[in-house]
Structures are given as C-alpha cells and as structure tokens.
N, C-alpha and C positions, 0 to 999 in steps of 0.2 A: 504493500500500500504506500509506504513512504517513498519508494523509488518512483512510483507513479506521480505522487504529489510533487516531488522534486522536479520531475520532468515537466509537469504542468507549470510550475513556478518559473522554470527556465524559459519555457515557451512564452509565457506571459511577459517576461522581461524582454525577450526578443521582439515581440510584437510592439511593446511600448517604445523600444528604440527605433523600430522601423517606421513608426508613425511620425517621427521627427526627421526622417530622411527626405530631402527635397524631391527626389524622383518619385517618392510615394505620395507626398502631398500634392504633387502635380497631376497624379493619376487618380481621379475621383473614385472610379469603380474599384480600383485596388485598395484605396484608403478605406472605402466602405466595407470591403471584405475583411480587412485587417481589424477594423474597429468592431465588427460583428463577432469575429473569433475571440478577440480580447475580452469583449463584454461577457461572452459565454464562459470565460475562465475566471472572471473577476471574483465571484462569490467564493469559489473553491480556494483560490489563492489567498484571499483575505482570511478565510477561516483557518487555512494552514498556517498563515502568519500568526494568527491568534494562538494557535496550538504551540508553535515554536516559542512564542513569548511566554506562554504559561510554563513550558518545560524549563526555560531559562530561569524564571523566577522561582520555580520549585527547587531547582538545584542550588540556587543562591540561598534560599530559606533553609535547606537542609545543611548547608555548610555553616550557616550562622547558628544552628542549633548547638554547635560545639563551643560557642562563645557564651560563658556563664551570664554575661550581662544581657544578651539578646536571645537566650535559649527559649524562654517562654513565648515571647512574641513571635519568634521564628517558627516555633512548633505550631502555633495556631494558624499562621499563614500557610505553612506546608500542608496541614490537614485540610484547609479550605481548598487549596489548589489541587491536592490529590483527589478530593471528592469531585471536583469539577472536571478533571481530566477524562474519565470514561465517557461523560456526556459529550464532550468535545470530539472525542474519537468517533463516537457513534454518528455525530453530525457529519464528520468528514467522510465516513463510509457511505452515508446516504448521498452526499454530493458526488461521490465517485460512481454511483449507479448510472449506467448508460441512459441518456435521455431518450425519450420517444422521438424518433426521427421526424415525426409529424408535428412536434410541439411548437415549432417556430412558424407554422403555416397560418394563413388566414382561415377563417371558418365560415361555413354556411350553417344556418340554423332554421329549422322549421318549428313553428309554434302552432299547435292545433287545440281548439276547444274539445274537451272530452265529455264525460258524463256530467249532466247538470243543466242542460238547456242554456238559457240566456245567462245564468250565473256563471256557467263554465266559460262562456264567451267573454264575460266581464273579467274573469280571472285570467284568461289567456291574454287579454289586453293589459292587465296588471303586470304580467310577466314580461310582455314586450317592453313596457315602460321601465320595468326594473332593469332590463339589460341595457336599455339606452342610458339610464342613469349610471349604471356600473361602468359603461364605456366612457362616459363623460368624466367620471372620477379617475379612471385608470389609464387615460391616454390612448384609448382605443377608438376606432371609428366605426360607427354602425350605419349601414345603408339598408333601407327597406326596399326589397326587390319586388315584392307583391304583397297585397294586403286585401283581405276580405273582411269587412267590418259589419257591425250591426247598427240599427237605429239608436240603441242605447249607449253606444260607444264601446261595445265589446268587439272581440276579434274571433272569427271562426277559424281563420287560417292566415298565417303570415310566413313569409320567407325573407330572411335577412342575411346580410353578409357583414362579418366583423373582421376588421383588419387592424394590424398593429403588432407590437412586440409580444411574442409568445401567445398569440391569440388562441390557438388551439389548446395549448397547455393550460390556459386559464378557463376556457369555456367548455372543455370536453366533459367535465363532471356534471354539467347541466342536463345531459341526455337522460331521458326517462320520464316517468309520470310524476307530475307535481299535483298535490292535493291541497285543498283549502277547506277549512271548517269555519264557517261564519254565518251570520244572518244576512242573507242576500238583500240587495237593494230592492229586488223584485218581490220580497216576502213581506206580507203585511202582518202576519201573526207572530213574528219575532222568533220563529223556530230556526235552530242552527241546521244548516245543510252542509253536505259534503259534495264538493264538485272537483273535477279534475281537468288538467290540461297536459298534453304531451309535448315534449321538446326533443327534437332530433338534432344532433350536432355532428358535422362531418367536415374533415379538413379539405381545403381547396386543392383540387388536382392540378398537377402541372400538365401542360399540353402533351408532353411526350409519354405520359403515363397511361393515357386512355385514348384509344383510336375509335372514332365513331364514323361509320360509313354513311354517306349521304342518303343511300337508299334505305337505311334503317331509321330514318327520322321522318315524322310527319309534322309539318309546320302549319299551324292555324293562327290567323291574325284576327284581332277583334279590338273594339274600342275600350280603352282603359276607363275605369270608373273610380270615383273617389268616395269620400264619406257619404253614407246614406244613399249610395247609388248614383250620385251626381256625376255627370260626364266631366272628365278632366281633359279630354282630347276629342275632337270631332273626327279625327281620322283613325284608321286601324293601326295603331302603333304597338298595342299590347301583343305579346307573343306567347303562344303555347307550343311547346315541343313535346312530342310523344316518341319515346324510344320503343320501336315496335318489338324488338326481340324480348325486352323485359317488361314492357308496359309502363315503365316509369314516365311520369308526366311532370313537366316543369313549366311554370308560367312566370312571366316578368312583365311588369307594366310601369316600372319606376321612371324610366326615361321617356322623353317625348319623341325620341327617334326610334323607328322600327329596328334599324341596324344595331343600335346600342342595346336595345332590349333583347334582340336575338343573340348578340355576343354574350350578354350576361346570363341568359337562359342556358346557352351552350356550356358556359363555365360551370353553372350549377349542375347540369346534367352529368358532365364529366366527373364532378366531385361526388355525386351520388353513386355513379357507377363504380368509382374507385372505392368508396365507402362500403358498398355492397360486397365487393370482392374482399376487402379487408375483414368485414364481419364474418364472412364464410371461413376465411383462414383462421381467424381468432377463435371462432366457435369450435373448429376442429382441434386447435392447439390446447384450448382450455376446457375441453369436455370433462376432464377428470379433476378439475380444480374446484374447490369448495365455494370460493367467493371471488367476485370481481369488483374491485373498487370502482373502476371506470369502464366496466365491461361493455357499456353501450347497449345493454338490454333495455330496449325502449318500451317494453311492457312492464318493467319493474317500477314500483312506487319508490321514488328516491327521497322525497321530501314532503313534509306536511306543514302547512302554515295555519297555526291554531290561533284564530283571532279571539276566541273565547278565553284562552289562557294567556294570550299575548306572548307567544314564543313560536319558534320554528324548529322543527326536528329534522335532521338529516339521518335517514334510517340506515344508510350504509355504514356509517361509523358511530351511530348512536350519539350524535352531537346535538345539543340543545342550545339555541341562541335566543336570548330575550329580545323583546320588542319587534313584533312583526313588521311594523311600518318602516323601521330602519332598514330591514332587509329589502323590502319592496322599494325603498328609496335608493337601492344600489349598493348597500353595504354588504357585499357578498364575500369580501376578502377573508373574514374569519373562517368561513366554511370551506372556501376554495383552498386556502393555505393548509387547512387540516386534511383535506382530501388529497392534496398533492403530496403531503408528508406520508399519509397512509399508503398511497400508491407506491412511493419510493421504498417504504419499509417492506411492502409486499414483494416488490421486485428484488430487493436485496435478499429477502428470505428465499425467493425462488432461485437465486444464483447459488445458494448454498445447498439447496435440495438435490 
C-alpha cells in the first residue's frame, strides 16, 4: 500500500511541476488533462501527507517519553495519535479503491410518477426541484430535456441531463423508488398517504461506445408543449426516437431547433442502450452477492420521506436524516457522502474476498 501511495505522491508532484512549464500552459487541452489527473490524486495525496505527519509526531512523542520532564504529556499525545492512526489507515485504503470508470461522466436521469395518482405526480415534481437545487448548490448543471406536467404543477415524467465534476459519482445513488408519506394537497380529510416516484440514473455514453444503425431508428416529430399543455412552439421541433430492436423510446423537446432536439435525443438513447448493457453485465456478475449499495435496481425502494415525522430514511444503509424540507431543498450531501463511503467499503471488502 505504501509503495502505491509513494508512487501517487511522486506523480502528483510531477504533475504540479508540469503545470508550470511554458509548453504546457501554452497547450490548453494538455493543461486541462494534467489538471484533471492532478485533481483526481489530490485527496489521496493530502490524506497520505496527513498520515506521514501523524507518524512523525508519534515518533517524536515516543522519544520524549524518555524525558522525565515531558514523559506524561508525551505519553498522552502518543496515545491520542496511536488511537487515530488505524482510522487514518482505513481512510487511505478506501481512497486506494479503484474508482468506477463511469464516475466522472455526465448523467441522464428519468423521473416518473408512480403509485398515488396526482400526489405521486406532485412528489415527482418535488424530486425534480430537489435535484435542481442540489445542482445549484454543488456546481452542477441541470438541463430538462423533456417534461410532462400536470395542471396542479406535478410531473408525470421528466428526462434531465446533469453535467459537471463527478456527476455520475454523485447522482448514481438516486436510482430506485422514492416514497413519500404525507397528507396530500389533494386530500381534504387530512389522512396520510403513501405515494411513490421512480428515478433512473445512467451515465452519458461516448459516441464510440454505442453504434446505432439508421434503419433501427424510427423518428417522429411533433409540437412541443409546455405547462398545462400550452404550445411553446408552433412548428414540429419536438423529437421522439424509437429504437426498434429494443423498443426503447426517447423524447426531447427542450430546444427550439429540431436538429438540436434530435442530437440530444440520440445522446440519451445511446446512454440508455449503454446502461442496459451494463445492467445485464452487472446482474450476471453480482447474482451471488447479498446486497448492492448502488446496484441500480430500479424496482427497489431506496428512500422514504416521512413528513409526519419530519425525517428521511435511506433504506440501503439505514441512515436517518432530520428535516424533510432541507433534503427537498437540495441538501443531499449527507446521504450521498455516506452512500459513497458505503460503496467504497463494499468494494474494498470484495477485493479481499
């Protein structure tokens, strides 16, 4: 492990020096690649530096224990440092777990109302706004590619694209069934209802990864519509692509240009086809595993938002977070951070199995 850490530290220093070279600063694409690689090493190198510092202080404290005047104070410091060392080593092990190669990609997300009628559509709309607020907080960009809404402001179905640093790493845990327990705005008797919405998350495919033959696509054009069914365009700019071999259907109406909508719909279709292929591979690989932290089982209930108790429960890791509205206002980091840690811990364990 320490040989690997020393190698990463040397590479980080090499990249830092390269960034100051005139030939690198003059080549923007190369500079961007170097900065991206360096950023990927930064957390691990910083944690390793913290560990080396701890070891240095621990050795100094143990030496001072031989000094009668400093022995007691040095012993207390040594005990505290020795207690912290195993936790720091565990953190370093987790940082060395190979990252999911898809983690740095942009993502497509589908949000659909589930069981619960109009209340389910309102909840799906809440989730859509939650992700928008999370993106605003976290420096990500969200684009709505298609949206089917209701008169009361709910959402029956939406397709969005989220781009930015580690977008897939941060959003992949949202895939699954979300439940809400609350008194619906449509309920006059004050009874608590349970409604659901499903979220599907898949990484954006690169052009070279998926090949789609023109004869396998049916293209339909129609007029885009906005809130309440109002027309937002008088020409047929909205696009529906049907992949005939699989039956997958993608619609896009966000742009006013038919060509732009077609290009975005094609990107989504390629991503869905790639995701479908990956799901099949993962299902085969993980058939004998007991649990999947981010397994992408989209029929699995992953989270419940309890308005009556004012907390949110993530069922995969048994985590409870207080104040539902904070979560719906985009404060997802506590759960996402915990899920990322759980995933790394599980992957580390699988490496030793």
